[in-house]
VEXTORMI-605270 format. One record per residue: residue in one letter; x, y, z of N, C-alpha, C in turn. Coordinates in pm, whole numbers, padded with zeros to 5 digits, always signed. Layout:
BEGIN
AXYZXYZXYZ...
END
This chain:
BEGIN
M-05616+08134-03964-05541+08074-04075-05393+08059-04038A-05342+08162-03970-05201+08156-03929-05175+08037-03839K-05274+08013-03747-05258+07898-03656-05258+07768-03734I-05343+07761-03837-05351+07639-03918-05221+07617-03993N-05162+07725-04051-05036+07710-04125-04922+07666-04033A-04920+07724-03912-04815+07684-03815-04828+07538-03778L-04951+07496-03755-04974+07355-03721-04934+07263-03836S-04962+07307-03958-04927+07226-04075-04775+07209-04087R-04706+07323-04061-04559+07314-04070-04502+07222-03962T-04562+07228-03843-04516+07140-03734-04538+06994-03768L-04657+06964-03819-04688+06826-03858-04595+06778-03969A-04564+06867-04061-04475+06830-04172-04335+06792-04121V-04285+06872-04023-04153+06844-03966-04152+06711-03893V-04260+06687-03814-04270+06560-03740-04278+06443-03834L-04359+06457-03942-04375+06348-04040-04244+06319-04110A-04170+06425-04147-04041+06406-04214-03942+06334-04124A-03942+06374-03997-03852+06308-03901-03888+06162-03884A-04021+06134-03880-04065+05995-03863-04027+05911-03983L-04041+05967-04103-04006+05893-04224-03855+05871-04233A-03776+05965-04185-03629+05952-04193-03572+05859-04088L-03648+05835-03978-03595+05755-03867-03550+05616-03906P-03629+05536-03980-03583+05402-04016-03456+05405-04099L-03449+05505-04190-03330+05513-04272-03207+05545-04188G-03226+05639-04095-03114+05676-04008-03071+05561-03920S-03172+05485-03865-03141+05371-03779-03065+05264-03854A-03111+05239-03980-03045+05138-04062-02902+05180-04092A-02884+05310-04121-02749+05357-04150-02659+05342-04028A-02717+05374-03911-02637+05360-03788-02600+05215-03764A-02701+05125-03787-02673+04983-03767-02566+04935-03861A-02574+04979-03987-02472+04937-04084-02335+04987-04044G-02332+05107-03987-02204+05162-03944-02143+05086-03828D-02227+05018-03749-02177+04942-03634-02118+04808-03674V-02150+04757-03795-02101+04626-03838-01958+04639-03888K-01866+04568-03825-01726+04572-03866-01705+04481-03986S-01650+04535-04092-01627+04454-04212-01517+04353-04183S-01539+04228-04224-01443+04122-04199-01322+04135-04291K-01209+04091-04242-01089+04087-04325-01103+03977-04429H-01027+03990-04535-01017+03879-04631-00874+03829-04630Y-00859+03701-04611-00726+03641-04599-00683+03571-04728Q-00558+03591-04762-00495+03507-04864-00430+03390-04791I-00479+03269-04818-00433+03150-04746-00337+03072-04834T-00218+03046-04782-00121+02963-04855-00123+02825-04792N-00168+02728-04868-00186+02590-04821-00067+02505-04861P+00014+02459-04767+00130+02376-04803+00090+02244-04867Y-00035+02203-04849-00082+02075-04904-00162+02093-05034Q-00146+02208-05097-00225+02239-05216-00203+02139-05329T-00081+02086-05340-00050+01995-05452-00098+01852-05427V-00139+01822-05305-00175+01683-05271-00308+01645-05337D-00307+01532-05406-00431+01473-05457-00478+01371-05354W-00575+01410-05274-00617+01327-05161-00685+01198-05205D-00728+01192-05329-00795+01071-05379-00698+00965-05428T-00580+01008-05474-00489+00912-05536-00354+00900-05466W-00311+01003-05394-00181+00997-05329-00186+00907-05206G-00070+00850-05174-00061+00762-05058-00002+00832-04937R-00022+00771-04821+00035+00818-04694+00146+00723-04656Y+00269+00775-04644+00387+00691-04622+00454+00729-04490K+00483+00628-04411+00540+00649-04278+00692+00663-04288A+00747+00768-04224+00889+00799-04242+00957+00831-04110N+01085+00802-04105+01171+00849-03997+01301+00899-04059L+01339+01022-04025+01453+01086-04089+01570+01111-03994H+01569+01044-03879+01677+01066-03781+01696+00937-03703T+01799+00863-03736+01818+00727-03682+01966+00697-03662H+01996+00623-03556+02135+00589-03527+02154+00439-03515S+02276+00398-03547+02317+00258-03532+02454+00256-03464A+02512+00137-03456+02645+00124-03394+02753+00189-03480V+02717+00238-03598+02813+00314-03678+02856+00439-03602S+02766+00492-03515+02808+00602-03426+02775+00564-03283D+02667+00620-03225+02641+00595-03083+02515+00513-03058G+02461+00447-03162+02353+00353-03140+02406+00221-03087L+02318+00138-03030+02363+00014-02969+02337-00109-03054N+02282-00089-03175+02253-00203-03261+02313-00183-03399S+02344-00295-03463+02405-00288-03595+02311-00222-03694L+02369-00167-03798+02288-00102-03901+02185-00197-03960P+02221-00321-03998+02120-00412-04051+02006-00438-03953K+02036-00450-03824+01933-00475-03725+01836-00357-03716V+01890-00236-03722+01806-00116-03715+01715-00108-03838V+01771-00126-03956+01692-00120-04080+01583-00226-04078E+01618-00347-04038+01520-00457-04036+01406-00426-03938T+01437-00361-03825+01333-00331-03726+01235-00228-03779Y+01285-00124-03842+01195-00026-03903+01108-00090-04011Y+01169-00174-04090+01097-00243-04197+00986-00331-04140A+01018-00403-04034+00919-00492-03971+00805-00413-03907Q+00831-00290-03867+00728-00207-03804+00650-00122-03904G+00666-00152-04032+00581-00091-04133+00624+00043-04186Y+00749+00079-04170+00796+00207-04223+00816+00200-04373D+00795+00314-04439+00810+00324-04584+00933+00403-04625I+00984+00486-04534+01096+00575-04564+01187+00578-04442L+01317+00564-04465+01412+00565-04353+01541+00633-04395A+01586+00726-04311+01717+00789-04329+01806+00747-04214M+01916+00683-04244+02018+00655-04144+02105+00780-04131T+02118+00832-04009+02188+00960-03988+02285+00947-03872D+02382+00861-03888+02482+00846-03782+02573+00968-03777H+02626+00995-03658+02709+01113-03636+02834+01108-03724G+02848+01209-03809+02970+01223-03888+02991+01118-03994S+02892+01032-04018+02909+00923-04116+02797+00931-04220V+02834+00957-04344+02737+00970-04452+02685+00832-04491N+02552+00818-04496+02491+00694-04543+02491+00691-04696R+02576+00610-04753+02582+00597-04899+02507+00474-04947G+02424+00419-04859+02345+00302-04894+02355+00198-04784W+02241+00138-04748+02241+00035-04643+02320-00088-04685N+02350-00099-04814+02425-00213-04867+02573-00181-04887R+02618-00068-04835+02758-00031-04848+02819-00008-04710D+02945-00043-04696+03011-00026-04567+03017+00121-04529P+02964+00157-04412+02976+00295-04365+03118+00323-04316Q+03146+00450-04295+03278+00490-04244+03258+00558-04108P+03271+00483-03999+03253+00544-03867+03359+00649-03840V+03320+00751-03765+03415+00853-03721+03496+00794-03606A+03625+00819-03607+03711+00769-03499+03655+00809-03363L+03661+00720-03269+03611+00733-03133+03459+00719-03125L+03385+00785-03217+03239+00775-03213+03189+00640-03261G+03267+00572-03344+03221+00447-03402+03279+00323-03337I+03318+00334-03210+03378+00220-03141+03281+00102-03134A+03153+00131-03113+03054+00024-03100+03043-00059-03227A+03080+00000-03341+03069-00073-03468+03166-00190-03473V+03272-00183-03395+03372-00291-03397+03312-00422-03347I+03218-00414-03251+03160-00537-03196+03020-00564-03248N+02966-00473-03331+02832-00491-03385+02837-00515-03535W+02884-00629-03574+02888-00667-03715+02764-00750-03747P+02718-00755-03874+02772-00682-03990+02728-00537-03989R+02796-00455-04066+02765-00313-04070+02684-00274-04194K+02647-00371-04275+02568-00341-04394+02479-00460-04428L+02377-00433-04508+02289-00538-04558+02355-00606-04678T+02325-00732-04699+02368-00796-04823+02294-00732-04939Q+02348-00741-05056+02283-00683-05173+02145-00745-05194K+02135-00875-05172+02005-00943-05191+01901-00888-05093R+01940-00875-04967+01844-00828-04867+01810-00681-04891Y+01908-00604-04934+01884-00463-04965+01777-00451-05074E+01788-00530-05177+01691-00526-05286+01554-00572-05240E+01551-00672-05151+01422-00719-05100+01351-00610-05020I+01427-00540-04936+01366-00436-04852+01324-00315-04934T+01411-00270-05024+01379-00148-05099+01269-00171-05203T+01247-00294-05242+01137-00323-05337+01015-00381-05267G+01030-00419-05139+00920-00479-05066+00885-00618-05117A+00986-00692-05159+00963-00824-05219+00889-00918-05125D+00914-00905-04994+00846-00990-04896+00742-00913-04816R+00697-00797-04873+00599-00714-04804+00494-00664-04904G+00459-00750-04995+00355-00717-05092+00391-00606-05188G+00521-00588-05212+00565-00484-05305+00576-00345-05241R+00559-00337-05111+00568-00208-05041+00710-00193-04986G+00794-00132-05067+00933-00117-05030+00958-00004-04932M+01077-00003-04873+01118+00104-04782+01231+00182-04847T+01208+00310-04869+01304+00395-04939+01423+00429-04851D+01542+00413-04909+01668+00446-04845+01701+00591-04882V+01683+00684-04787+01708+00826-04816+01859+00847-04832P+01903+00899-04945+02047+00907-04973+02120+01011-04887Y+02241+00974-04849+02337+01065-04787+02287+01127-04656G+02216+01049-04578+02176+01097-04446+02296+01105-04353I+02301+01208-04272+02410+01225-04176+02366+01322-04068E+02410+01299-03944+02394+01400-03839+02526+01473-03827L+02523+01600-03861+02645+01682-03868+02679+01742-03732N+02800+01795-03726+02859+01849-03603+02889+01737-03503A+02957+01637-03552+02995+01524-03468+03087+01569-03355G+03064+01509-03238+03153+01530-03125+03129+01654-03042V+03028+01736-03078+03003+01855-02996+02932+01815-02867I+02957+01891-02764+02897+01866-02633+02758+01928-02624R+02742+02046-02685+02619+02123-02672+02504+02071-02759K+02529+01973-02842+02425+01912-02926+02364+02009-03027N+02446+02094-03085+02401+02179-03195+02405+02097-03325H+02312+02002-03332+02312+01904-03440+02223+01945-03557V+02266+01909-03675+02193+01935-03799+02193+01807-03880N+02077+01771-03934+02070+01656-04023+02083+01700-04168G+02168+01632-04242+02183+01658-04384+02133+01540-04467F+02080+01572-04586+02026+01469-04677+02059+01508-04822F+02069+01407-04907+02080+01425-05052+02209+01495-05096A+02309+01501-05011+02437+01560-05048+02549+01485-04977D+02648+01442-05051+02760+01368-04994+02855+01467-04927Y+02812+01513-04810+02886+01618-04740+02896+01584-04592G+03012+01608-04535+03030+01601-04390+03096+01475-04339Q+03135+01384-04427+03196+01260-04381+03320+01288-04296G+03319+01239-04172+03434+01250-04084+03457+01387-04024M+03368+01483-04051+03388+01619-04001+03346+01630-03855W+03431+01694-03777+03397+01724-03639+03335+01864-03633G+03242+01882-03544+03173+02010-03536+03237+02106-03439R+03189+02229-03443+03231+02332-03348+03112+02365-03258E+03141+02389-03132+03034+02416-03035+02950+02537-03079N+02819+02520-03073+02720+02625-03100+02718+02673-03246D+02788+02605-03334+02796+02647-03474+02703+02562-03559F+02584+02614-03588+02491+02549-03679+02521+02585-03825E+02569+02707-03846+02573+02762-03981+02669+02688-04074T+02785+02649-04024+02881+02580-04111+02819+02456-04173A+02750+02378-04093+02687+02255-04143+02576+02286-04242I+02490+02381-04209+02378+02416-04296+02428+02470-04429A+02527+02560-04423+02582+02619-04545+02651+02513-04632G+02721+02419-04567+02790+02315-04642+02695+02224-04716V+02585+02186-04651+02485+02103-04716+02422+02177-04834E+02389+02304-04812+02326+02381-04921+02420+02394-05040K+02546+02423-05016+02642+02437-05124+02658+02306-05201A+02646+02193-05132+02660+02062-05197+02530+02016-05265G+02424+02097-05256+02300+02065-05325+02202+01982-05245G+02220+01975-05113+02132+01892-05031+02031+01971-04952L+01962+01902-04863+01864+01960-04773+01906+01932-04630S+01855+02014-04537+01888+01992-04397+01770+02032-04310H+01773+01988-04185+01686+02045-04082+01760+02046-03950I+01717+02136-03861+01782+02153-03731+01723+02052-03634N+01808+01981-03565+01765+01874-03474+01743+01926-03331H+01639+01872-03268+01609+01893-03125+01663+02025-03068P+01614+02140-03118+01669+02269-03070+01654+02289-02920G+01550+02232-02860+01533+02248-02716+01644+02184-02636D+01704+02080-02691+01816+02014-02625+01936+02108-02619W+01955+02183-02727+02065+02280-02731+02035+02401-02643L+01911+02449-02648+01874+02566-02570+01864+02537-02421G+01834+02411-02385+01809+02378-02246+01677+02434-02198S+01575+02429-02285+01447+02494-02255+01345+02403-02188S+01379+02278-02164+01278+02183-02116+01220+02222-01979K+01296+02294-01898+01249+02332-01765+01206+02478-01757D+01213+02547-01871+01179+02689-01870+01124+02728-02006I+00992+02739-02016+00929+02774-02144+00971+02912-02191G+01014+02997-02099+01058+03130-02135+01178+03129-02228I+01263+03025-02217+01380+03015-02305+01334+02993-02449A+01230+02911-02469+01178+02888-02603+01110+03012-02659R+01059+03098-02571+00990+03220-02615+01083+03340-02627D+01206+03327-02580+01300+03438-02578+01323+03491-02720P+01295+03619-02745+01314+03674-02880+01454+03654-02935K+01555+03656-02847+01692+03635-02895+01710+03495-02950N+01652+03395-02885+01664+03258-02934+01584+03238-03062I+01466+03299-03068+01387+03291-03191+01463+03357-03306R+01521+03474-03280+01596+03544-03383+01716+03462-03430F+01783+03394-03337+01901+03315-03372+01868+03212-03480F+01762+03134-03457+01725+03031-03553+01657+03091-03677A+01577+03195-03657+01507+03257-03771+01608+03313-03870D+01715+03373-03823+01816+03427-03913+01878+03317-03999L+01903+03202-03940+01958+03089-04017+01859+03041-04122L+01733+03028-04082+01632+02977-04174+01605+03074-04288K+01609+03202-04261+01588+03302-04366+01708+03306-04463K+01825+03280-04411+01947+03288-04493+01966+03166-04580Y+01921+03048-04532+01947+02924-04604+01815+02852-04635P+01762+02870-04756+01634+02806-04793+01638+02654-04786S+01755+02595-04804+01766+02448-04803+01752+02390-04663C+01763+02474-04560+01736+02430-04423+01586+02443-04402L+01516+02332-04407+01371+02332-04424+01294+02362-04296G+01354+02341-04181+01281+02365-04057+01351+02303-03938I+01271+02268-03837+01325+02214-03713+01247+02089-03672E+01311+02006-03594+01238+01897-03529+01149+01957-03420I+01020+01929-03427+00929+01975-03322+00894+01862-03227L+00926+01739-03265+00912+01622-03178+01038+01538-03193N+01091+01491-03082+01210+01408-03085+01203+01306-02972E+01212+01179-03008+01212+01067-02915+01096+01074-02816H+01124+01088-02685+01019+01088-02584+00977+01230-02544D+01021+01329-02620+00981+01469-02601+01011+01519-02460S+01124+01479-02408+01163+01527-02275+01239+01659-02287A+01356+01655-02350+01435+01778-02366+01370+01874-02465T+01278+01824-02546+01222+01904-02656+01077+01944-02633R+01028+01937-02509+00885+01956-02483+00833+02093-02526Y+00918+02193-02533+00871+02326-02573+00919+02366-02713D+00955+02267-02793+01000+02300-02928+00885+02343-03019R+00761+02307-02985+00649+02363-03060+00632+02511-03029V+00665+02551-02907+00661+02693-02869+00763+02771-02952L+00883+02717-02962+00986+02780-03045+00940+02785-03190W+00879+02675-03238+00829+02670-03375+00731+02783-03402D+00638+02806-03311+00541+02913-03329+00610+03049-03338G+00713+03069-03258+00787+03194-03265+00858+03210-03399L+00913+03100-03449+00981+03104-03579+00883+03130-03693L+00764+03073-03684+00663+03097-03786+00626+03245-03789E+00609+03305-03672+00574+03447-03666+00684+03535-03724S+00807+03491-03713+00920+03568-03763+00946+03544-03911C+00935+03419-03954+00979+03382-04090+00871+03399-04196I+00747+03371-04164+00642+03377-04267+00628+03517-04326P+00629+03625-04246+00624+03758-04308+00743+03786-04398A+00854+03714-04378+00972+03732-04462+00966+03646-04587G+00856+03571-04605+00836+03498-04730+00872+03352-04727R+00896+03294-04609+00924+03151-04606+00856+03085-04487N+00811+02963-04511+00751+02883-04405+00860+02804-04334V+00827+02745-04223+00921+02664-04145+00853+02530-04119W+00905+02424-04179+00841+02293-04163+00878+02232-04029G+00780+02164-03970+00801+02092-03845+00821+01944-03871F+00932+01888-03823+00966+01748-03841+00948+01673-03709A+00926+01541-03718+00913+01456-03599+00991+01327-03623N+01089+01302-03540+01175+01184-03559+01205+01115-03427S+01225+00984-03436+01252+00907-03315+01393+00929-03261D+01487+00969-03351+01626+00985-03308+01670+00859-03233S+01633+00744-03285+01649+00618-03210+01796+00579-03197H+01834+00545-03074+01963+00484-03043+01944+00340-02995L+01824+00312-02943+01785+00179-02898+01666+00134-02981L+01646+00004-02992+01533-00047-03069+01400-00003-03008E+01397+00011-02875+01271+00052-02812+01237+00199-02837D+01334+00277-02887+01305+00417-02922+01230+00427-03054I+01238+00323-03135+01176+00326-03267+01025+00341-03254D+00968+00425-03339+00824+00447-03347+00770+00535-03235T+00857+00612-03172+00809+00711-03076+00754+00834-03148E+00829+00882-03247+00788+00996-03328+00820+00966-03474F+00742+01022-03566+00764+00995-03709+00687+01095-03794E+00706+01088-03925+00629+01170-04019+00539+01081-04105Y+00427+01139-04150+00347+01081-04257+00368+01169-04381F+00428+01110-04483+00452+01181-04609+00336+01155-04705M+00289+01261-04771+00188+01248-04875+00257+01258-05010M+00249+01150-05089+00321+01144-05216+00241+01063-05318P+00262+01089-05448+00195+01008-05551+00247+00865-05554S+00372+00845-05515+00431+00711-05505+00558+00724-05421N+00607+00611-05373+00723+00612-05285+00851+00602-05366S+00920+00713-05382+01047+00716-05453+01137+00820-05389V+01267+00811-05416+01362+00907-05361+01327+01048-05405A+01295+01064-05534+01262+01197-05586+01139+01254-05517N+01037+01172-05496+00915+01220-05432+00937+01252-05284V+01026+01177-05218+01058+01207-05078+01120+01346-05069R+01214+01373-05158+01278+01506-05156+01176+01616-05183T+01090+01597-05282+00990+01698-05314+00896+01722-05196A+00854+01614-05130+00765+01629-05013+00834+01705-04901M+00961+01679-04879+01035+01752-04776+01043+01900-04810E+01069+01931-04936+01081+02070-04977+00948+02144-04970N+00840+02077-05011+00708+02142-05019+00630+02138-04888G+00675+02055-04793+00604+02045-04666+00479+01960-04671T+00470+01868-04767+00351+01783-04778+00368+01660-04689F+00384+01687-04560+00394+01578-04462+00343+01629-04328F+00323+01536-04237+00270+01567-04104+00367+01515-03999A+00385+01592-03893+00470+01551-03781+00383+01480-03678C+00415+01355-03649+00331+01272-03563+00410+01215-03446G+00342+01190-03336+00413+01134-03223+00324+01070-03119R+00384+00980-03044+00318+00915-02930+00356+00985-02799F+00452+01076-02808+00493+01157-02693+00494+01304-02736A+00409+01383-02670+00407+01528-02690+00358+01582-02556R+00450+01608-02467+00416+01622-02325+00320+01738-02294P+00342+01857-02346+00245+01963-02314+00106+01936-02371E+00099+01877-02490-00029+01853-02554-00099+01728-02501L-00024+01623-02470-00083+01495-02430-00072+01467-02280G+00024+01530-02213+00047+01504-02072+00165+01411-02051D+00231+01427-01939+00350+01346-01910+00317+01199-01888S+00196+01171-01840+00160+01032-01810+00082+00965-01924F+00071+01032-02038-00005+00977-02150+00059+00848-02199A-00022+00746-02222+00023+00618-02278-00054+00592-02406A+00015+00600-02518-00050+00588-02648-00107+00449-02668Q-00227+00444-02725-00292+00317-02757-00350+00325-02899G-00304+00235-02983-00354+00233-03120-00279+00328-03210D-00338+00356-03327-00273+00437-03428-00274+00585-03391V-00170+00654-03433-00163+00798-03419-00265+00861-03515P-00329+00972-03477-00423+01038-03570-00357+01070-03704Y-00438+01075-03808-00387+01099-03943-00486+01186-04019V-00438+01248-04126-00518+01338-04208-00553+01270-04339T-00679+01280-04378-00725+01221-04505-00763+01326-04608G-00771+01452-04568-00806+01556-04663-00799+01694-04602I-00762+01791-04683-00759+01931-04642-00822+02014-04752A-00914+02101-04714-00981+02188-04810-00968+02333-04764V-00931+02420-04855-00921+02563-04826-01024+02637-04911D-01111+02712-04845-01212+02793-04913-01168+02938-04901D-01103+02989-05006-01050+03125-05001-01161+03228-04989A-01271+03204-05060-01380+03302-05059-01440+03317-04920A-01452+03205-04849-01512+03208-04715-01409+03221-04604D-01278+03224-04640-01171+03232-04540-01179+03117-04440Q-01196+02996-04493-01209+02879-04408-01109+02770-04449I-01064+02696-04348-00978+02580-04370-01043+02461-04300T-01050+02349-04371-01110+02227-04315-01010+02114-04321V-00995+02044-04210-00908+01926-04201-00994+01805-04168R-00980+01700-04248-01049+01573-04223-00946+01465-04195G-00981+01370-04108-00886+01266-04076-00950+01154-03998G-00867+01075-03932-00914+00963-03853-00828+00945-03730G-00879+00867-03635-00804+00835-03515-00793+00947-03414Y-00877+01051-03428-00866+01164-03336-00994+01182-03255D-00978+01241-03137-01091+01282-03055-01122+01430-03073K-01018+01508-03104-01039+01651-03122-00934+01708-03217I-00973+01816-03283-00882+01894-03367-00877+02035-03309E-00756+02083-03283-00737+02217-03230-00659+02301-03330W-00689+02432-03329-00623+02526-03418-00539+02623-03335I-00415+02644-03380-00320+02726-03305-00280+02846-03389A-00274+02962-03326-00221+03084-03386-00147+03161-03278K-00037+03222-03314+00045+03296-03216+00077+03210-03094G+00089+03080-03114+00127+02991-03006+00017+02954-02911E-00107+02992-02940-00219+02963-02851-00329+02886-02925V-00396+02796-02854-00513+02728-02911-00626+02830-02918I-00678+02855-03039-00782+02957-03055-00916+02898-03097A-00918+02773-03146-01044+02716-03195-01034+02564-03192A-01150+02499-03205-01156+02354-03210-01258+02313-03316G-01238+02194-03373-01329+02144-03475-01258+02126-03608E-01322+02055-03700-01262+02027-03830-01237+02153-03911T-01327+02252-03899-01319+02373-03980-01294+02494-03894I-01204+02580-03940-01184+02709-03876-01224+02818-03974D-01306+02912-03927-01342+03032-04002-01253+03144-03950L-01160+03186-04033-01062+03284-03987-01126+03414-03943N-01238+03451-04004-01303+03577-03968-01357+03579-03826E-01377+03461-03768-01428+03455-03631-01317+03475-03528Y-01192+03475-03574-01080+03482-03479-00978+03587-03524E-01025+03691-03591-00934+03788-03650-00840+03851-03548S-00889+03879-03430-00806+03945-03329-00700+03853-03271Q-00713+03723-03295-00620+03626-03236-00521+03568-03338I-00540+03603-03465-00458+03546-03571-00350+03644-03614G-00228+03593-03628-00118+03672-03682-00098+03641-03829C+00007+03566-03858+00040+03536-03998+00024+03389-04032Y-00028+03309-03940-00043+03166-03968-00149+03105-03876V-00197+02990-03918-00269+02898-03829-00219+02758-03860R-00223+02672-03762-00188+02532-03782-00283+02447-03700A-00296+02320-03736-00389+02231-03667-00314+02117-03600Q-00371+02067-03490-00318+01946-03426-00436+01853-03397L-00418+01727-03438-00519+01624-03417-00473+01539-03299I-00557+01527-03198-00521+01454-03076-00617+01337-03056G-00562+01219-03030-00643+01100-03009-00575+01003-02915P-00633+00886-02896-00575+00789-02802-00438+00737-02845G-00406+00749-02975-00276+00701-03022-00167+00805-03021G-00202+00933-02995-00101+01037-02994-00149+01164-03060V-00057+01231-03130-00087+01361-03189-00032+01369-03330C-00100+01446-03415-00056+01471-03551-00062+01621-03575F+00051+01680-03614+00058+01823-03640+00060+01850-03790T-00024+01942-03836-00012+01987-03974+00100+02090-03982Q+00148+02114-04104+00233+02230-04125+00148+02356-04113A+00212+02469-04103+00140+02595-04085+00082+02643-04218F-00039+02696-04210-00102+02764-04323-00071+02912-04308A+00003+02969-04402+00030+03112-04397-00097+03188-04434V-00131+03289-04355-00251+03370-04382-00211+03517-04384D-00260+03588-04485-00222+03728-04505-00348+03810-04527D-00376+03904-04438-00494+03990-04451-00463+04123-04517G-00341+04136-04570-00302+04259-04638-00241+04363-04549S-00245+04342-04419-00187+04439-04328-00034+04429-04331P+00035+04540-04317+00182+04532-04312+00226+04454-04190P+00328+04371-04203+00373+04294-04086+00427+04386-03978A+00402+04344-03855+00453+04422-03742+00605+04415-03741P+00672+04527-03722+00820+04524-03721+00871+04443-03604E+00975+04364-03631+01035+04286-03524+01121+04377-03437P+01129+04350-03309+01209+04436-03221+01355+04438-03266G+01410+04558-03271+01548+04572-03313+01645+04544-03199E+01773+04541-03233+01877+04517-03134+01967+04640-03124D+01991+04683-03005+02088+04790-02984+02225+04741-03028F+02297+04828-03099+02427+04789-03155+02523+04737-03048F+02532+04809-02940+02630+04771-02837+02585+04647-02760V+02453+04633-02742+02402+04511-02678+02432+04391-02766K+02409+04406-02898+02437+04295-02990+02586+04262-02992L+02670+04365-02992+02814+04342-02991+02855+04264-02867W+02802+04304-02752+02834+04233-02628+02783+04089-02633D+02661+04071-02680+02604+03936-02689+02688+03848-02781D+02735+03905-02891+02817+03827-02985+02950+03787-02921L+03008+03876-02843+03134+03844-02776+03115+03733-02673V+03006+03745-02596+02976+03643-02495+02949+03509-02562F+02875+03510-02673+02844+03387-02745+02972+03322-02798A+03063+03404-02848+03191+03351-02899+03270+03285-02786L+03270+03349-02668+03340+03291-02554+03276+03158-02514K+03144+03157-02507+03074+03036-02465+03083+02924-02569S+03130+02957-02689+03142+02857-02794+03280+02792-02797T+03372+02838-02712+03503+02774-02707+03492+02641-02632R+03569+02544-02676+03561+02410-02619+03599+02411-02471I+03698+02492-02434+03741+02494-02294+03629+02548-02206Y+03558+02651-02252+03447+02705-02173+03339+02599-02155V+03304+02531-02264+03198+02431-02258+03234+02318-02162I+03358+02273-02168+03401+02164-02079+03396+02208-01933L+03446+02329-01905+03443+02379-01767+03300+02397-01718D+03214+02448-01807+03075+02469-01770+03005+02337-01737E+03032+02234-01817+02973+02104-01790+03024+02045-01660L+03154+02064-01631+03209+02016-01504+03145+02084-01384I+03125+02215-01395+03061+02290-01286+02919+02241-01264K+02847+02214-01372+02709+02163-01361+02708+02029-01289E+02801+01943-01328+02806+01810-01266+02839+01821-01117L+02934+01907-01083+02973+01921-00943+02863+01984-00857S+02784+02071-00921+02678+02138-00844+02551+02056-00838
END
């Protein structure tokens, strides 16, 4: 009997273990599954009604003989109009655009070309025809008020574009000083963006300059301090001096978004010659084409930066054919942590986070790329006609933002002293002479 009881107890233990095994295995398997993060997605295009709003072609950085362009203001305006533009800002150096039908005031020395390039304004009749689209089926071209490229006469090209504020007429700039212009526009109630930062940084031959934390911090501090400075040009003209400005943009997004503000990317031809027109531009999404709606779109980021030249993305030998890719709809599924971009004219859509391409296709599922995503993702549509960049979608998984590297007090003091020295006009002139001689 004792042997039978012992055997029974042994069988009972084995049976209990066998019955518990599936439960234990299932528990172990469940423990191996990593729970996905949930992202709060901030969509800059949330207000866009994709069924009723229009897509309007814009250029916000343009020159004429009023400053250093080679063609009269009327010729420039007429060329943009003939090429199908809907929005145009004239931004001559140091000269506020108070209307294409009003005489501009060239800055002394910078406006010498205006003396031989008359007329300097449109007739009132022609102005009304263009702005109402009388000879273009009612599709007028909006004259963006008070456009100006600030910091006239600087050598280092620390240029800032101002809009919607009668500020800066005839003002000469100071080398390396962005803040005075940005602060002045904000105080006057206008908007601004930083022009071709790569040209100022000299980063075209060294991507490391665009990635340098000190350079990112320099621009990020300005953007955080002045909300009216909406962002930077990420495409300019033929994208030669500015080829790594998207790299800088990615660094600024990583710095600024955790601080509560996005950084819009602009694309402008910065045309000085007629053949520069239509190299880079924006597509604005608006309910209708008006000055008020243009300003709102600029503030909210409901536009796309487009270009026929984007050297790292398209290649130096790329020759655009046909229309630049465009977006026809954006959908954000918060529950599924997915973003979908629909459009036309593209061969591929790529998704960028932390400055790297992490995915391809119309839809990105953020949970599939959690280890590669920081605080944003953005999309770029690439096709035979060029490239179209979306603004960044801020994404927040609830994790505290990583602290930005601090600056040693004495290192910062030394850097500030060196920067002040390098910002003197005599230093800049001597430095440029040495470069030329070498």
